Each structure stands twice: as C-alpha cells, then as structure tokens.
N, C-alpha and C positions, 0 to 999 in steps of 0.2 A: 246637038246635045251629047256630051260625052257620057261614058258609063258612070262616072262618079256622080254627076248631076242627076242622072236617071235614078240611081239608087236612093239618093236623098229625097227626091220628089215622090218616089214610090213609097218610101217610109212615111212621108207626110200623108199620102193617100190612105195607107193602112191605118194610121192613127185616126184619121177622120172617119173611116168606115167603122172602126171599133167604137168610137164615140157615138156614131149613128145607131149602132146596135144597142148600146146602153139607153139611148134616148127613145128608141122605137119599141123596145121590149114590153114595157107596160101596156102600150096600146095594142100590141099584137096578142098579148096574153088574154085580153078580154075576148078576142075572136077565137082563140084556141080553146077557151073554156066552153064554148058552144059545141065543140066537136066531142061526141060521146066517147070516142076511143081514147082521147087524151085526158078525160076528166079525172081519172084515178092517178095519173102521173104528172100533174101540173107542176109539182116541185122539181121533178127531173127535167121537164121541158124548160122551165124558167132558169134553172141552174145551168142547163146546157147553153142557153142563149147568153147568159152572163159570162160563162167560161169562154165561149167563142169571142165575145167582145174583148175580154181581157187578153186573150191570146193575140188578137189582131193588134191591140194597142202595144203589147209587149214586142211583137215582131216589128212593128213600125218604129218603135223607140230604139230597138237594136240597130235597125237599118240607118236611122237618122244619126245615131251615135257613131257608128262605124264610118259613115260617109262624111261626117262633120269634122272628124279629127284631122 
C-alpha cells in the first residue's frame, strides 16, 4: 500500500470514528450524569464530545479530499 492510499483510508477511518463519537455520545452522557464531579458541567462535557467528533470528521474529510484529487 503506497502513501497516497494510506492517507485516503486513514481519512475514511477518521470520519468513521467521528461519526461513532456522535452516535455514542448520548449513551455515554447518561453514565457521565451519575458521576458527582461532572454533574455541574454536563453542558461542557457534552459540547466537548461533539466538538471532538466534529474535528475528527473535519480532519478525515480534509485527508480524503487531499488524497482523492
């Protein structure tokens, strides 16, 4: 596998992981709500998960775009 194919498939993997973060966040937040320390900062924790997922999708999209040209 050459370097161009590796970057393309790595981009697909990043997008898949980002979508997985979006899918899994609501399920994980119910578990995070039970932790006393995070009870006051649920909005911050939830937004951090969604920002992480968005950045993963963005990075994967950029890699796919650069390697697909």
